[in-house]
N, C-alpha and C positions, 0 to 999 in steps of 0.2 A: 132892747138893750144891745149895745154894740159888743158882739162876742169877741172881736179882735181886741178891743180895749179891755174887756174882762179877762182875756187870756194874759195880757200884759200885767194886769193887776195881780192875777193868780201867780204868775211866775215870780213877780217881784216879792210878793208876800211869802212864797215858798222858800225863796233864796235869801230873803231878808235884806235885799239890796237892789236898788235900781241899776247900779253898774253891773252886778252879776247877772241880772235878768237880761240886760241889753247884750252882754257877751254871749249868754246861752242862746238867745234868739237871733243873734247876729244882726242887730239893728243898733242905731245910735241911742245913747243915753237920753238926749233931749227928746227923741221921738217917743221913747217909753214914757217919759214924764208927761209929755203933751197929751198922749192918749189916755193916761190915767186921769189927768185933769179934766178931760172931756167927759170921761165916764162919771166922775164925781159931779160935774155940772148936770149931766143927764139925770142922775139919781137924786140930785140936790142933797148929797151927803158927802162928808169928808171920809175917805177910806184909809188914808195913810197920813202919818204925821212924823216929823223929824225925831230922831233919837240919836244924839251924838252925831257920828258920821254916817249913821244908817237911818233906817226908818222903822216904825212899828205900826201895827194895825190900830185904828180907832175902834170904838165899840161897834160901829156900823161895818167896818172892814172885817172885824172878827166874826160878825154874824154872816157876812157874805162869803167869806173864804171857804167854809165847808161845802156850800152849794157849788161854788166854782170848782172845788176839788173833785166832787162827784161828777160834775159835767165833763171835765176834761179827762177824767179817768175813763168815762164812757166813750169819749171821742177816741182815746188811745185804744180801747178795746175794740171799737168799731173798725178802726184802721187796721189793727192786727188781724181781725176776722176777714176783712176784705183782702188783705195781703195773702193770707193763707188760701183763700178761695182763688185769687188771681194766679197763684203759683201752682194750683192743683193739689195742694196739701189737704184741702177739704173739698167737699162737694159730693155729688151723687152721680153714679154711673149706672145706667139701666141698659142691660144687654138682653136682646132677644136672640135665641140661637136654635138651630135645628139639632136633632138628637146627637149626631156624631160629634160636632165641636162642643156641644154642651156637656157630653160625657167624657170625651177623651182629651180635649185641649183646654177649655176654659177653667176647669177646677184648678189646674196647676197654674195657669196664667194669672188667675185672679188671686190665688193664695200668695203667690210670689210678689205680685204687685202690691197687695195689702201689707206685706212685710215692709215694703219701702214707703208706703203711704197709709199708715194705719188709721188715720182719721177720715179717710174717704169711705162713703157708704156705697156698697155695690149690690146690685140686684140682677139675678139671672133667671130668665124664664125660658123653658124649653117648649117650642112650638114647631109646627111645620113651616116650610119656607114661605108660603103665601101669608100665613098669620104673622110671621116675622116682618115681612114687608109692610103689612097693614099697620103693625105697631109702630114701625119706623115712620111711615107716612103720616100717621095721626099723632105723632109726638108722644107716644107712649113708651118709646125706647129711644135711647141716644145713638145706639149702633146695633147692627145685626151681624151675626156670624152664621153663614148659611152654607150647608153642604149641598152639592149639586149645582147646576147652573141657575143662578137666580134670574127670574124674569126681568127683562129690561124695563126700566121706568125712567121717564125724563127727569123725575125729581130725585133719583137715587144715583149716587156714585159708587161703583163697584171696583174693588181691588182684590185680585186673587192673592191668597196667602200661601196656599200649597196645593199640591195634587196628591190625593189619597188613592192608591191603587186598589182596585177591586179584584179579589182572588177567590179561587175555589178551595173549599176545605172539606175534609172528611174526618171521622174519628181516628184516633191514633192507631187503632187496631184494624182499620179498613184496608182492604187489599190494594187500594190505590194510593194510600198514604205515602207521600214523598216521591211518587212516581210522576213521569211525564206521559201524557196521553193526548189523543186528538180531541177536538171539540165533540165530534160525533160519539166517541167512546165515553166522554164525560156525561153526555146527555142521556146515556143509558142508565145512569144511576138515579134512583129516586131522590128528590130534593125536598129540603125544608124550605118552603117559599114564604117570603114576607107577604103582607097584605097588599091587595091591589092599590096602585098609586104610589107605593114606596119606590125610592130611587133604585135600590138594588134589584128589585123585581123587574122594573121597567128596563133597566140596563141589561139584565139577563135575557129578557125576551127580545130586546133589540139585537143582541148577539145571535140569537137563534134565527132571526130573520136574515141577518147578514150572512150566516153560514147555510141558509136554506134548510134549517133543521126544525123539527117540531119542538115545542117547549117540553121540558122534562116532566115526568110524572111527579105529582106532589105527594110525598110521603106524609107531610104535615104542612099546614098553613098557619103561621103565627103572626102576631102583630108586632112584638118587640124583637129587637136584634139580639139582646142578651138571651132571651128565651130560645131563639133560633140556634145560637152558638151552643147552649147547653144541650139542646136536643141532638145536635150533630155529635157532640162529645159523647152522648149516651148511645150513639149508634144508629140514629134515624137518618141515614142517607147523607147527602151532601148539601152545601149551601154556598151561595155567592155573596161575599161579604166584604166590608171595608177592612183593608190591611191594618189600619190603625186600631179598629175596634177589636181585632182578633189577635193582636200582637202578644198580649199577655197569655191567653189560653194556649197559643202556639209555644210560647216560651216554657210554660208549665207542662207541655206534653199532653194536653187534653185533646187537642185537635192537630191535624197536620195539613199542610198545603198540598194541593195537587197542581202540578205545572201543566198547563194546557197549551199545546202548540198553536201558534198564529192567533193568539187570543189575548188582546191587551185592552184594558179599559180602566179609566181612572175617574175619580170623583173630585171636582174642583171645590175647594173650600174658600169662600170669599168673605171679605169684610165690606159691609154696606153702610153708608152714611147718607144723610140728607144733603142734597146739593145746595139747598137754599138757606141753610142755617149753619152758623159756626158751632162747633162742638164746645161744650163747657171746658174750662181748663183741666178739670180732673179727667173728663172723657178723652180730651186731646192727649193727655199724658198717658192714659191707658192704651190708646191707639198707637202712640209712639213705641210703647213697650212691646205691643203685639208685633209691630212691623220689624222690631229689632230681633225677634226670635229667629234662630237658624232654621 
């Protein structure tokens, strides 16, 4: 069946006039009439008949009209759905992120974005940097937000979002709270250390090598950053942590920063995407939102 001709029949039947259908579709009246005649010939059925200055449906036309109505309503629904997807108003965004951006940045970013685009589905999974890269490369994530310097890969495009300073903290009641000391003096304090392989631990040990100092004594060794901060707040030595992660505990007075002379280190937070594949419209819109953040 010629769907174009069927649409002209449907529009004519809906408006009750060939002239009105031609105006609505912006084609000539003879073209509408000719296409409907061809449809009638194809079906071997009369669909329209004259009624005064207008037309009316024949019995066959009356039977055909509801089917055409459902068909073109489905077409309109399909076009609207595709338009929503194309514009980024619908779709799915899968994000793989390391602990720092997953806890400190993405919850606010995603919540704010979803207020603007409430029909978008968002998924966040917290993994280490190598797993985030693997998910990206194997099409299990649309983008990755990684703290630390992500490993270079020819199939990945990396864009730095911000630099997060790494700082020394102690409990609010500690004798070094709010003071400035040398690196050697800081290393005399027992530390709450993260697990081997964590970025903060490796960064601290790198500073020790740079300053020719022995690594600090471990008062505790913990896996999670939040556990480390709580342990320091309870009085278990010092820690070397992300300034972003510890901003709220510092504001609440639970821990205090120790300023260490000639000691500066930061943690790069980067956005990673696949180089060989365009982002979906919703993912692209979310990336634009992220890049617009101050």
